[in-house]
Structure formats: structure tokens, C-alpha cells
N, C-alpha and C positions, 0 to 999 in steps of 0.2 A: 656604548652605554646602552642604558634600558631606561625606557620612560615610565613613569606611572601608569599602573594600570587604569583603563578606561571602562566603566560600566555604565550602561544607559539604560534606564526602565522605560518602556514604551508606555508612558502615561498620557500623552498627547500626541495628536497627529504632528507630524514634522512638515515643515517648510520644504522650499528648494535647498537641495544639498549639491555637493560637489558632483554628483554624479549626473545632476540635469545640466551641468555645464562643462561637462568631461571634454578634454580636448583629445585625448588619445582616440576616441570615438571607436573603440572597441568592444564595449557592453552591449548586448544585445544583438550583435552581429551573429550572423551562422557559422561560427569558427568551427574547424573539424576538432574530433575530440581529443584534449590533451594526451589521453593514455591511448588513443585508437590504434596507433602502428604498434604499441607494445601488445595490445590483445591480438591482432590480426598476425603477429609474427611470433606469436606464443612467449613473448619476453615478459609478460604481465602475471605472476605467479600466483594462482587461487590457493585456497586454504592448503589442498591435500598435496600441492606440488611442492612444498617446501621442504627444507632438508633433503634434497635431491641428492643422491648419490652418497649418503651417509648411510650408517649401519642403523638400521630401524627395524622395527617389526610391524606387524600388520593385526588388527583387531577385527574380526567379525560378530555380529551379535547373534544370540539366540532369542526368538520373540515366541510369544504366546501362540498356540495353535487353538485359543477359546477365549470367548468374549467375556464371561464372568465367572470365577472360580476361586478356590482357596488353593495353594500350592501345599501340597503334601510332602513332596520331594523333589531335588533336582539332582541327577545322578551324572555327574561329570566325569567318572573314573575313565571311560572309554576315550573320551575326548583329551583327558591329561595324557594319556598313555600313546596318544597319536604321535605319528612322526612331525618334529617341528615345532611342536607346540611347547610355547613358554610358560602360559600361565591361563587359568581359568577362572573368572570371577563371577561370583552369583552372589544372591543376597538382597537385602532391603535398600541397600545403598544403589545396587543395580534398578530394582525397581522404580526408586524413586527418581532416577534419571528421567524417566520418561514423564515425570509428574512437573518437573522444574519450571518449564518456560512460563506459567501463568500463578501457579499458587502451591509452592512446595510446601510451604507449613500446613495447608489444608488438608493435606492427603494423609490419612493414617494408612500407611504400608501395609504392615504385618503379613508379609505374604501373600497379599492379595492381588488377583487379576483385576484389572477394571475396564481393559479394551482389548480386542482381537489385536494381535500383535505387538503386545506390549513388550519391552525388552526385558529377558529373565536372566540372562548371562551374557559374558563376554570372552570369547576364546582369542587369544593371541599367541600368535606363530611367526616363524620366522619369514614366512610367505604369505601372501593373501590367499591363494589357494590351498595351503595348509590350513590355515584359520578357516575358510568356508568349510572345508571338509570334515575338520573335528567339530564345527558348530553342529554339524547334521548328527552327531553322536551322542549330544548331550540328551538325556532322557528326562521328561519331566511328568509325573504323577498329581492329577488335579482333583480336587473336589469340587465339582461344577456346581456354580448356584444358578440361580434363575435369573436370565438378563433382560435387559429392557434395552430393545433396541430400535423401537418405531416412536418416532414423536408423535404421531397421529394417535398411537394408543394409549399414550399417557399425558394427555392433554389437562384431564382432571387432576393430575398432581402438580401441573405448573403452578409457580409461584413468581411473586414480584421480586426479582433479582436485587433490588436496591441498586444505586448510582452506578454509573458504567462511564462509557462516552459520552452518554446524556442521562438525563432522568428517566426511569421507565414509564413513567407516566406524565403526560402535558397535557393537562384539562383547561379549559375556560368557558364559561357561560353554561348554558345546558343543553348538551347536544341532543339527547334523546327526544326531548320536548320540540326542540328546533327542527330535529330531522322530522319528527312525526308532522310537522306543520308546514313542512316544505312542499311547494307544489310540483316540483320534479324529486322524486328519490331515485338513489342509485344504490346497489348493494349486491356488492360482489365478493367471492373469495378467489384468491391466488396463491399458489403456492410455487416455491422454487427449491430445487433440490440442493444438497451438499456439494461445495465446490472444493477443488484443491489448488493451491497455488502452483505446484509444480513448477519451480524454479528451474532453468535450464542448469545451473550447478547444483547437483545433490548436496546436502548438507554433508560437511566433512570436518574434521579436524585433526590437528597434528601435534600429541604434548611432548614436551621433553622437561626433565627435572634436572635442577642444579643444585643439588642438596635440598632445602625446603623451599626452593624458589621453582615457579612453575611458569613455563612460556607455553602459550597456547596459539596455535594458528587455527583460525576457525573462520566460517562462513555467517557473520552477524551483521545486522543493521543498526543495534544501538549498543554500544560497546560500553556505555556508562553502567548500564544495568545488567548486559550480559555477562561482565566479569564479576558481577555479585552472585550472579545465579550459580556459575562457576564454580566459585571459591565455596557458597554453600553446598553445592552437589558433592565437591571433592571433600570437602571437610577442612579447609585451609584458612587463614587470614586473607581478606581482599587484598591485602598489600602485597601477598607473596605470588600473587598471580600477573602476569603480563599476556595480555590478550593483543592479538594483530590481525586486522582483516583490511588488508590494503586493498584486495579487489575481491569482490562478490559478485558472482554470476546470476543476479537476480534473487529476489527474496518476496516480494509481495506480501509482506506480513508474516510468512512463515518462518522467518529469521529475526521478527523482533524479541522474541524468546530464545533461548536457545534449544537445541535437539538434543536427543541424548547422545550424540556422537563426542561433544566435548568434553562432558565428564566421563564417559567411558575411555575416551582415548588415555584421559590423566590416571583414571585408577589402572589401567592396563599399563602406562609406562611405569607406574609405580612398582606394580607387581611384576613385571618384566625386567626392570632395571636397566631399561634402553626408551629411546623414543618410540612411540606407536603413533601410526595412523589409523584411522578409522574413516572410511567413508560410507555412507548408508547407500545401499543398491536404491535403484528408482521404487521396489516394491516398499523398503523400508521408510523411503521419504512419504509414501502416499501413507502408511500405516502406523507410522510412529512418531510423526511430528506434530502439525494441527490441519484443522480443516475449517470451512465456513459451513456455520449451522444451516441445515436445511429450514425452511421457514413456513409458517401458514399464514396468509394475510387477507384478514377482511377489510374491505375499504367502502365506506358509506359515504354518501356525498349527498346533500340535499340544496337544491337551487331554486331561485324564482323562474318563473316561465321562460325571462328572459336571458338566465344564463347565470345571475350572480350567486356565488356560492352563502349559503347561509348556516348549514353544519356540516363538519368535515370530520369525519372518523376514520384512524387507522389502529386497528387493532391486531397485534402480530404474536404468533407463539414460536420460540425459538428452543434450541436445545445446547445442553453442555454434559460433559463428564461430571462425576461427582465431586464433590469439593472445588469446583471452577466457578466463580461467579461470573467471568465474562459473558456478556449477552451481546448478540448481534443488534447493531442499533439500527434497526431496520428503518425507522421512520425518521431519522436524524435530520432529512430535508423536508419532509411532510410539515414539520414543524413551523417552517419560514417560507416556504416555497409559495403558497396561495394564501389569498385572504380567506377570512370566513370567520367570525365572532364566536360561533359555538364550535368548540374542538375537541376531540376525545382521541387522544394518541397513546398508546398502551404497548407494553412489552410483557410477555410471560416467559417465564423459563422452566424448560421441563428436563430434568434429570435423565440420560441415558447412558447404558454401557457402553459407549463407542468412544473411538477416539476424540480427544478434546477438541473443543472447536475455541477459536481465536479469529485474530484478525487476517483477512484477506483482502487485496486489493480494493479500495472504496467501500471497507466495512459499513454496513447500512445503505448506503448510497446504490451499491451494485445490484443488490436485491430489491430493496424497498421501491426503488424507481420503476422496477420492472413491473410493479403492479400501479403505482401512484399515476405514472404516466399512460399507463393502458386504461385505466379508468377514465385519466382526463379525456382522452381519445374517443373513449365509448360513450362517455355523456355528452360530448361536444357534438356526435352523430346523432344521438338521441334528442338533443336541442335544436338539430339542423344549424348550427354553428360551424364555422371552420375552426378547425382545432387550434389555430394561431389565434384567432379572435376570441375563442373561449378563454384561453389563458391570459390574454391581454386584459379581458373584461375583469380578472381575478386577481390582477396583479396588485399587491399590498404597497401602501405608502411607507409603512414603517414594517418590522418585524412583527407577525400578527399574534405571536404567542406572548411577547413581555414589550411591544411597543417601543425598542430600542431603534434608533435609526440604524439605516444601513449605511456602512462605511463607502461603499459604492457599489452599485448594481446597473450592470449593461446588459440585463436580461432581455428586454424589449428591443434593445439595439442588434442583440446577436440574433432575435427573431425575425428581424426586418432584413439584416445583411444575408441571413442565410436563406429565406424566402426568395431574396431577389437573386443571389446566386445559383440555388437549386434550380430556378424555374417553379416554383411551388404554384402558381397560377396555372400551370398545365396538368396538375393533379388530378387524375380520374374523378368525377364528381360522384359517383357511387361503385360500390363493387363489382368485380366481374364484368366490367365495361370496356376493358382494353386488352386486346387478345394480340399476341404476335406468335404466331405456328400454334405450338402447344402451350405457351407461357402466357399466363395471366398476368397482367402489370399492374404494381401499385405502388403508390408513395406513402410514406408516413415519417412523422417529425416527434420529437420530445425534446422537453426541455433538460437541462443540465445543471447540476449544482454540487457544492461541496465546501463543507465549512472550512474557515480557515483558523491555522493554529499558529501562534508563535511561541518557540521553546528556549528555554535558557541555553544559551550556546558561547564558548570562548575559543578565541583564536590570538594567534600572535605571528606578526610579520616580521620578519628581519630582512634590514636592507645591508647589503654587504658593501665593501671599500670600491667593488669593481662595476656597483650600479645595477646588481642582481637582487632580486626579493625571494625570500623563501616563505611559504605559508604553511603553518604547522596548526593542525587542530585534529581531533580524535574522532573527525565526522567521518562518515563511511560513502562510497559510491558504490551503488548496487547496479550500476549499469544505468543511471540517470543523467550523468553528465556532471557530478559535484566537481571532479577536478577542473573541468573546462570553465565552468562557471565562477569558481573561486579565483582561478587563475584570472579571468576577464574583470572580476570586480578589482582586483589588486592592481592590474595594468592601467584601468582606467583612472582608479584613485591615484596612483604614484606616477603616471605619465610614462609608463614602461610598454615595450613591445610584448606581446603574450609570452614570445621566446625568452624572455628575461626574467619571467616568473616559475619557481619550481614551487609544486604543492605537494604535501607531504600528509597522508590521511591514514585513517585506520590502525591507530596504535594508541593503547591508554596511557602510555608515557607523555603523549601530547597534551596540550590543553583540552579539557572536556568539552564535548560537542552534543549538540541536538540528536546527533545521528539521522539516520533516513528511515522514514515512515510518516505515516499520515499527511502527506504533502507538504510537510513543515520544514524539510531538510533545508531546501535551496536557500529560503530567505531567514530561516533562522541562522544558519551557520554563515550566510552572506553577509547577514547584518553585522555579526562578530567580526568577520575580516573587514567590512568597511570602517567598523570602530577601531581597530588595529592599525589601519592605514591612516585612519584620521588622525591617530595618535601621533605617527610618525610625520606625518604632514605638518602637526603643529611643534614637533621636535625640528625639523628642518627649518621652519618658521622662526623658531627660536634662534636658532644658529646664525641665520642671515640677519637677524633683528629686525624683523619687519611682521605684522600680521599674518596669521594664516589665511585670511580670507583674501589678502593680495597677493598670495602665491600662487603662482600657475606653474603646474609640474607636467612635463611634457618630453618625451624621448629622451627620457634620461637625463634631464637638466630641469633646474629651478629657474623660474623667471619671477623676476620681483624688481622694482624700481630701475626698470631700464638696464638691468644685470641679466646675463644668462649664464647661469654656473652650473656645469656638471656636476652630478652627484659626488664623485669621487673627489672632487675637490673640497666639498661641503664637509665630506667625512673625515678626510684627512687620515685615511689608513684603517680607521676604526670602523664599528659597526653600529647600527641604531636597531631597537628593537620595539615596537609598538605593540600593544595589548588591546583587546577589546574583549567585553562580554555584554551580551543583548539578555534582557529579561522581558518578558510579557509584564504590562503594565494596565492602567484604567482603561485604555483604549479598547482593550478585549472585554471590559465591563461596561462599557459606556456606549459602544456601537455594536451591530452586528456584522461580523465578517464573514464573507463568503465569495468564491468565485462560482462563475456562472457561464452558461453556454447553451448552445442548442444543436441538435442533430438533426440531419434531414438524410432520408434513405429512400433508394429506389430499389423494389425486388422484384423478380419473376418467379411466379410460383406454378411449376410444371402440372398442368391440367390433367395428367395421366398418371404421375407417379407421388404427385406432392410435394416433391423436392422444391426448396426454396433456394433460389441464388440470389444473394446481394450483388447489384448491378451499379450502384453508386452510393457512397456515402460522404457527407460532408458534416465537420462540426465546426461551428463559429464559437470562438471562447472569447471571455475577458476574464483575466486573471491579473490584473495589473501589470507592473512593467515586466516584459518578456526579457529573460537574462541571456539566453542565448536562442535564438531563432530556429537553428538547425535540432539541437537537443529538445527543445521544447516542442518541434512538431514531432520528432522521433517518440517522444513520451506520448503525444496524443495518438500517433499512428497505434502504438501498442494499445492504449486503451479503446480504440474502435476496433481492434482484431479481437480483444477479448470480449467486446460489445457483441460481436458476430458469434462468437463461442456460447456466451451466456444466452444468447437468444435461440440458438439453433443446434446445440451440440452437448455442451459440457452438463454432466450430471454424474456425482459419484453415488455409485449404488451402493447400499447398504442391504446385505442380508438380514432380514428379519427375523432369523433364525439363531442367527450366529454372531452379529455386529460384525462380521468380516465385510471391509471394503471389497467389495467383489471385482472391479475394475480398476486394480490398483497398479496400473502402468499405463505408459503414454499408446501402447499398442490398442488398451480398450478404453481410456479416459479420454474421450474425443477432444481435440481442439482444432481450430481452424488450422489448416494448411494453406500453402501458397493458392491454389486451385480455389480455394473457398473466400480469397480476399480480393475485391476489385481496388482499381487505382483508389487510393484515399485521398481526400482533401481537407485540408485544415486551413482555418483563418484566425488570427489573433485581432481583435481589436485594439485600438490604441487606449490604454487607461493606466491611470497611477491611482493607488489606495494607499494614500499616506499615513492612515491608521493603521494599517495591516504589519508593515515592517519598515525600517529604516530605508530598504532599497523600493519601498512603492510596490512592490510585488505580492503575489498570493500563490498558494497552491494551485499545481496543475495536473499533476500526475495521474492524481485519481478522478478529477473532474472529467477526463477524456473517456471513461468507463461508463459514468453515471448517466444512465438515459438513454444508451446505445441500444441495449436490446429491447426496450420498449418502441424505440422508433422502427424497428425492424419487425416486431410482430405488428403494430399499427399498419406499416406499409402491406404486411400478409393480408390482414383484413381488408385493405383498400384495394388490393389485388382480386383477392376471390372471395371474400366475405366470412372467411373462417377466422373466428376469435379464440387465440390459443391462450387460456389463463393458466394452465399447469405447464411451468417450463421445464424444459427447452421445446421448442416448437418442432419435434421432430416429423418427420414425414409421414408417419402413422396418423398423428393427431392432426393434420393438415388434410391428409388423405380422405379421413372419416367424414369431412364437413365440406369437401368441393362440390361445386355445382355441377350439373351434368352437361359434361362436354359438348 
């Protein structure tokens, strides 16, 4: 039998739930990954690995070797004549594939090249090697245009982009007057370069037609919108497309929208008359998917002599390609992190003829807090205040922009716990005062924050006669632990061992889900699974003729009225299915919801070479209920390592002459390797945020990145007196300002 659907709108904070009195004691525990053994043994198939052993063809893209042009002709004749070639596809539908992730309707293609590396054609052949060779035979004649490749050169053309992840302008009071009257004035400009998400698994897709029905295996984060994008790109009704992404090898925002691989694989399969596989090369991933915007950020802060902020401005310039209105929400945390009555927070978007920009892990905070938290450190030093004390002095009682109460906020506790654990009292009192051999030693810290979102999500949970449960939802697992967390929630709610819970994800035939992105996935999908399990609890209670509140479920048995009855006896050979849907409600409008933390870092700066080594890194976080301590810690490790890269290495270099992303592979785009990463430390504070989700949890994955880079560059200043405002802090920038050894 099937119970009635169970929909819950988050209109008010929840009280205690069954999770607060769980008898199975599995939620929150550091359980190993549900799918871990499958992944390490190669039995978890990623997108490109589907249809193994079947008769398939392979596609390889032809991309533009120019940044701005009109295409005069594409000669595919030599490619079509090459051995093993089955089809060559060109034309506006191929060009449009590169514009799909964000704004397909906004792009007027008409034979135009909008960025270097834009897909122009797809060659389909019997083997990958044949397709790659034939792609090199395609000849394109361009009518070059005048390209815009530098943000700094086009600031005068920047405009208000309109609403996005936040309002572009957040104004309060009279900033200019308050800043002019401030006793202490701080005014500095910071820059951050473009970044690539560079997921370990390249974007890839396998497409198979069955009549007019299309099945796509692809690497996607948000199936509900991705399937629509694929249908639009291919030109078929969305109900004719079945999208599957059971395992995703990292996304970090680059797979929120689709890459060109999925649409091109479908077009290629239709032309070749057989399934087609398309995997982007690493260079293609860098040049044809999406990237994080470079930014120019001016931070102005006015304070009293005692250090109270009276005026705060964070003015930002970002970029995107023509027709794409997405803007990096640089100051998304500046809006609420510190007090100050007079505020001027703005974003302006300049168009450039470079690969589109989109969300990359912690969009906004990842780059905005590099400047804000550096500025707070600089100003604390100018005021002769400890950086923690300066931040505490400006801790707001309510959200300073709109005066909403915080749903929960343990930022001060994070400062105190981090300082105690790290030994902050031992921080060098002034730069270049502690030396170990060739190394200057310094400490730095920064706040961490990440806005929380709850998204609509649905799930169903089936309880079988043998007492096993199966969870079904179109949620994705991008390496964050979705399988494991949903298994734990179900096991806790139904009184089952985790081994008796099967989780099915990543399939548009399953109940629609929030997907993975924006740090909303675990608590959104998890809340829908909670509701589906609650539906089952009510059905079991009805079978036993007791109130659900009087029913205890443990070890596959129902306990009520001095009776202990195994599930298989209650089900009598049948099954029960519970359904649940969570929707955001009034709590998102009446409270300000965010996760908070603090990062503490010790660095060594080489007095001869200017090299920086991170020696210790501690993150203390408060993100509501932690659903799995091990996967949560792993998320934070990833954020900390990414923060090291943002501070010291990551920089996507754009050739200002052509728009080419010069360092478009992992040989030249530098990310931290094992030797760059010290032993990491992560601490979670006990917290429940009952306004944020039914699980009382909040987003975590992106919180762990926000602010890390600033803690590192603040430590560099404390070590040697060099303040780097143009990220990353490569050794040449540090070396130029080092004190005489």
C-alpha cells in the first residue's frame, strides 16, 4: 500500500523531532561512505563508463581558435572522408551547446564565435582516436572581430546586472557622509583572478536513442534543470529525455548547468545511428564549460578611534560573456557579517568575450572574503587591536542590512574555541619578529560565513516485507556523501541498521530533488527523506492502532504498549511506501540563516625565496546538526585545501590579446598537492538551527572555503610584514616586500 503524500512548508521553526530522540544512534556518527567500496574497487560507474561492452561510437569536439569572430565557413569534407568517421555535425545547434548552461534564450548565435574554445563541430567515429584525428582535419575560416578580453580595460562599460544570488546593490544610510566623518578611514582595492572548478571527473556524457526517446548518462549536479537544458539543446520534449547521474566525480558548480558534452553526444548519436560517448579533454573542460569571474574589489571602512564600524562599503566589478546576466555575488557575506549603520555594497558587471562565468564553489564568499577579511585584519592592526577583538567589537545583534533576527549564530563561540585550540595568545605581536632558520613565522585568522538555503525536494521510502528500506530521490552525490547521509537519516527514523537501507539517486525517473549545489543538498534532500520516513511511521502506527508519538522503532521492530513486533509481521508480506516533500517557507523570510566559522593559520615565509608554507590550519565551524561527522570533516578538508590554493596558487590566466585561457590544464593551472597541505584540523560546535531545516542543520561544504585564503595572507603579513592584495600571493609578490634578512 502507499500512504498519502506528505508535504511540509517551512513556515515556522520546528520543535523536537524523532531525530532528537533517535534510538538507533546512527545519525551524526562518522560512518564510512555508503558507496565507498564501490568507488575504490571501480564498481561505481561514472558517466563515461556506461554501455561498457556495447557497440558505441565516440565523439570529439572541434573548437574555435579565436576569441571573437563570425564564421565564414566550416569545411568538414576531409574529416568526413577520414577512416572510421560516421558523422560530422556543425552549425548553430553545435554553437548553441556552449551557451546552454545559463542563458540559451539570450544568445543570438548566427554563426558567431563568442569565446576562444567555443565548440564548432563534433566528429563521430568508430574509435576515439579516429574521431580525434578527423577533428584536426576540420578547417574553419573566420571573419575576426574586435574582442574584449580584460575586465580592467572595460570597467567604464560595466552595468547593474539586476538580481541574482543577491541584489547587486545593498545600500543603507549615507555611506559617503559617514565615511568622510569617520575618525579612522580605510580604503584599499583587492583583486582576485579567474578560477576553474577543475573537477576530477571531466564533463562527459553517453547518449542512446530508442526511437524518439533519449537516454543520457551525464555528470550533472541538478537533474531537474539539467534535463530541461538537454531537451532544449537537442530540440525534443523534456518528457522524452531520461537523464541519469548516479555517481559524479566532483562538480564544484561547473556541473550546475550542462556542458556541451551532453547535447553533442545526443546529436551525434542521432546522426550516427548508434550510442555515442563524448568526454571532454582536460583542456576542453577549462575552455568550454564555465569559470569563476575575476574581480576588482574596493573595500572602504570607517570606524571610531575605539574601532566601532560606522561606515562600510564593498564595491565590486565582475565579468561575464555576452548575454549572460549571472554575476559573482562577491559581497554576499559582507551584507550581514559585521555591524555598521551606513553601508554601500555594490556589484557591476562588464561583458568580455571570454568563456562564461558561473558558480564555482562558494560563489561570492570564496573571493569576497579574501578582501573583506584581509581588510578587517589590516584595520585591526591600524587600530592596535587584536583581530579577534576587532571582529567581536563589531558583532551585530541582528542582520545589519534588514534587521532580521539570526536563526542561530555561533560566530563568537567559533572565535573563542579556535583561539583556545590554536594557541592564538602565542601569536607574534608584530611582523618579522619570529624566525626559525630561513623562515619567518606568522599567525593569521579570518571569519567564515555561508548563507543557508532550503530548496524544494521530494523523496519516497519503501519498507519491504523483509524489513529493508529503499530510498528513492533524484538527488545527486557529487562526492559529498549524499548516499551515506540519506541512509543514516532513514536508518535513524525507521530503527534500522544502515546496512538494511538501500539508497537510489541520480535518475530523473525518481522523485524530483533539490540536487547538489549551494550547500543546500544534504538538508533539503534529507528533510524530504525525513518526511517520507515520518509518513511510514504514521502508517505503521495506524496498523498497530497506536499514536505515532507512542511508537518506538529499533532494530527492525516496532515497540508500543509493551509489545515488540518485527516489521515483517506488521507488513504481512506487503510493502509500505512513504512520500515526503519539503518546501522553503516563512522562516526563510523572517530569519537570517547562515553557517559560521573561524579559520586559524600558521605559515612560514622563506626569508630568501619568498616561498610560503602553511604549517598549521584549523577550522572551527557551527552549521547546525552535523549529519555525518566523517563526511562533514572531509568536506571541510576539501574547503581548507581549496583555500590554500586560492591564497597561494590558483590563477586562470587570460591572454588579453585573444581571450585564450593560457593555463588550461592541471600541469599549468596550479592547485595544492600533498606537499603543500599540512595536517588539517576541523572542529564542529554543537548546534541546532530549527528554522533552517527539519534536520536542524545548515550548509557546510562551502563554509569551509570561505575566508581560508585571507587567514593565510593575514598570517603572511604577521610573519614578514608583506601585505598581498592582488591574489594569489605567489612568491614574487612576497619576495618584493620582504624585510632585509
